[in-house]
C-alpha positions, 0 to 999 in steps of 0.5 A: 719408346723401344730400346735400341741396341745402338743409335748414331749421332752424326756431326753435321754442322761445320762450315768447312771453312777450308772448302771457301767458296763452296760453303759461303751459303751452307754447311760442308755436308750439304756440299754436292759430290759425283755430281748427283750426291750431297756429302751427307748421303754417304754416312747416312747410307752407310748407316742404314746399310748398316740396320741403324734405324735411329740417327741424330743429325746435329746441324749448326752453320747454316742449316736450311738447305740440310735441313729441307734436305734431309726432310722426313729420312724417306730417302734413306729409309729413315722415316720409321716412326720409332726410331728415323732420321731427327735434325737437332740444331741447338736450342733453348733450354731452362738455363737458356741457349747456346750454340754447339762449343765442339763436338763433345758439346754438341753431343752432350747437348743431346744426350735426352735424345740418346737417353730417349731410346736407351741404346747400348752404344753410340756410334759417333761419325762424321757428316763430312767424308766420302766412305763406304762402311758396314759399321756392324763390323766395327760393333762386333770387334767392339763387343768382341775386344770387350772395349769401352771405347772403338776408334775407326782409324786407316793408315795415310801417308806419313806427310799427311798424319798430322793433319789428323788424330794420330793413334798407337796401338799395341800388338792386340789393337789397344789403343796406347796414345792418341795425339790431335793433329800432332806437329810430329806425328809417332806413326800414319795410324790415324782417326777417321773420326768414327767412335763407338762408345758404351753409353754409360761411359759417354755419358759420364765422359761428356758430363766430366767434360763439360765442367772442365771450363778449359776444354775445347769440348772436342772428342780428338783434342779432349774426350779421347785423350782423356779416357786414354789417361784413365786407361779405359778399355779403347780399342782400334778399329782397323780400316781398309777400304776408300775414305776421303776427308774432302775438307780442302778444295784440292782434295775435293776436286781430286776425290770428284775426279777419281770417280772417273779413273779407271779401276777407282777404289769407290764403286758408287754401282755396288749393289751391295752397299748403296749410297741413297740421296734425295735428288730431285727426279729430273728428265734423262740428260740430252747430248745434242748431235754435235756434242762431244762427250769423253770421259765424263759424268752427265747427271740427269737434267742436263743438256750438252751441246759443246764438248766435255772431256774427263768432268762431272756435269751434275744435274741440270747442267747446261753446256752451250753450242761451241763451249769446251769444258776440260776436267771440271766439276760442274755443280747443279744448274750452272751454265756454260754458255755459247764459246766459253772455255772452261779448264780445271774449274769447280763453278757453283750451283746455279751460276752461269760462265757467259759467252767467250769467257776463258777460265784456267789460262796459265797464270803470269809469272808474278802470279805463280806463287799460289797454292792450288790451279783450281778455279772455283766460281761461287754459287749463283754466280755470273761470269761477264761475257769474255772474261779471262780467269787465270787458273786457281782463282776464287771468284765473286761476281755479282749473284745470278738470277 
């Protein structure tokens, strides 16, 4: 097997429980984003655009769709015989089988895969963030600093820092402290969950973590703080581009809507940093003669006979005559039938909003304590004709055929 300078290990096994109904049947990295992509497309494309030709994708929670979607990796030019993309689920070994216990344990269980390519460096990243990044710049900084570990970091609003691993650095960028989701953050500089390790150090650290029976086997909680306490050479790599953690309904909705904004920081049309996808080939979309489409993304295979404003219509979506869709995300195969009114909603894949429904009406005063006003219709559900659903509801009806 040809020796590689570096390989990527992409963590894609998370449930994404905060996305609620959107991850009821699929893993978070498999959720559709921007109409035609799935979230994992961004990390895979970043690897290819950075010249990484060997990627291990670690799956666990409801992996069937993700496994079939990745397939041979051809869609991302990751189907080379001497490398390529490899789906790495939990497996049975000599000492039995077990689920991945945490992010660090997932990599530990696949050290044989890494050693197969004998890389000098290992890039560890998450498969559930939206961003465009050239990892070669991070590797160059890692080498220049003589680092053993590099952590990609960015500044966030101070009130959001407690949701992340918080990093403090000295004037030269060397990491001096790291705290995973602290109640009172020392700074607003946070980890993006993207790491470059010298391979031998990573192996030793994971073995030590596995032997610690009190460990949660997590990079942010255990491995990174332990290495820092040992005085290892750890540097921060500052990132100033677009990056979104779409781990909640609100953040997922907002990131999608940002694609519709003038002057968006995220350019899906940048030919130098292409985002590749394994989406099926559909016929062109069709806009009916009486349809009205304003400020929306309409993907291939979709038919619009009614009205849509400020919305994202994924592949094979159908909006019937007299239907109105406002500020909403319709996932692949969703249908909004005649005369229905849909506002600020996420309609799950292959779900149907039947004729005459009203989704997103103002909630009654006694129900006004809910945090979100975004409606979520779960995948493959039917909203019965003439239903009225207040804003902020998550709805499970009987399954669509």
